Structures are given as C-alpha cells and as structure tokens.
N, C-alpha and C positions, 0 to 999 in steps of 0.2 A: 504494500500500500504506500509506504514511504517513497519507494522508487517511482511509483506512478505519479505521486504528487510532485516529486522533484522533476520528473520529465515534463509534466504539464507546466510547471513554473518556468523551466528553461524555454519551452516553446512559446509561452506568452511573452517572455522577455525578448526573445529573438524577434517575434512579430512586431513588438513595439519598437525595437531598434530599427527594423526595416522600414516601418512607417515613418519614423523620424527622418531617416536618410532620404526617403522618397520625397517628403515635403521640402526638405532643404534643397534637394536637387531641382525641384520645380522653381524655387526662388532663384537659384543660380541660373536656371534656364533663361529667365527674363533678362538678367544682367548680361549673360553671354550673347543673347540675341541682339542687344543694343551694341555690344562691342563688335559683333560680326557686321552689323548694319554700318557702323562707323568705318570698319575696315573696307567694306564694299564701296562706301562713299569715297574714301580716300583713294582706293584702287580704280575708281571710275568703272566699276563692274555693274552695269545697269541691270543685267539679268539677276544677279545675286541680290542686288538692292531691292528689286521688285519682289523677289521671293521672301525677303526678310521684312517686307512691309505688309500691313493689313490692306485689304482691298480698297478701303476708303482713303488710305494714305498714299497709295502708289503714285498717283499723279503729283502729289506734293513732293514725294521723295525724288521723283524724276526731275522736277524743277530745281530742287536743291542740288542734285547731281549736275544739272546743266550749268549752274552758277559756278561750278569749279572746273569747267572744261578748259578754260584758257590759262589755268595755273597748274603748277605741279603741287601735289599735296602729299603730306606724310602725317602720321599720327605720332604724338610724343607723350609718353607717360600716361596713357589712357588706362583707367581702371574704373569699372562700373559696379554698382551695388544696388540691390533692391532697397527702397526706402519706405515702402508702404503700399497702400491701395487707395483707389478712388473709384467707388462703384465696382465695376467688373475689371477695371484697369489695374495693372500692377505698375507702380511708379519706380523708376530707376534713375539715379543720378550718376554722373561720371565726373572724374577728375581728368586732368590732362588737357591736351589741345590738338587742334588740327593746325598744322603749319602749312600755309599756302605760300608758294614761292613764284614770283613772276619777275623775269629779268634780273635775277640775283637778289631781289628784295624779298625778305620773309615777313609775313604777317601771321601772328599767332592768334588763333581763334579759340578762346577758352571754352571748354565744355561744361564748366562748373555752373554756369548760369541756366542750364536747361534741366528740366525734369521730363524724362521720356515716359510716354504712356505705352505700355506693352500689353497685348492681349493674346489669349489662346485662340487661334483660328486654324481650323483644319488640323488640330492636334499639335500645332507648332506655335512657339512664341514668335510674335511679330510686332514690330514697332508700328504704332498707330498714332504718332504725333508727339509733340513736345510743347512745353510752355516755359 
C-alpha cells in the first residue's frame, strides 16, 4: 500500500512539473516570436515576417519592412520578455535596438519604447501590433 501511495505521489508531482514547464514554454513562445519577427524585419525577409504576423497585422508589418528597404539594418543587444496580458493578447517588451545604416551613418532605433501584442493564431505565436 505504501509503495502504491508513493508511486501515485511521484506521478502527481511529475505531472505538475510538466504542466509548469508547459506554461513557461508558452510564455517564452511569445517572446521568441517577437525576437524572430525583429530578426525577419532586420533581414528584410518578407515571407518570414508575414508568417510571424497575425492576419490583421500583415499589411502593417509589410509597410514597416518597406520603410527599411533603403538602409542596411542589424539588431544589437535584443532580448524580449513577456510582461503581461491585455485581453487575449500577450504583451512582450524588448531591450536593444535596430541599427539602421545609410551611407556610413548609423541611426539607433531603441526597442524599449514598444510593447508588442502577441496572439495565438493557427497554433502559433504571432505579432499582432505594438504600442
């Protein structure tokens, strides 16, 4: 009987640990989606950027990408983290910057002033705007 109770306790604890890992992974998924979005933006990868955007944000993401076409861009020190929720949106903030270079002049665009709205769409985390 003791052995059965011990086995049951181990199973319950293992299940709880897996559930905790699963919910932490979903939070990280939102932050990772924003980082991938920023990497696609910097790399000027329109197909990947569209895939990382929710349907209602795709045209805005494309306009944002178009604004970087005449400059060379890199990411510097980018790190993103989930900061909360707003309705069904997961909110993500990032540190670091996009460095835009044109004719040897660099302009640093800080990411810290934006809060990204990220949603689950089609089973994937997708950027759906920022403010």
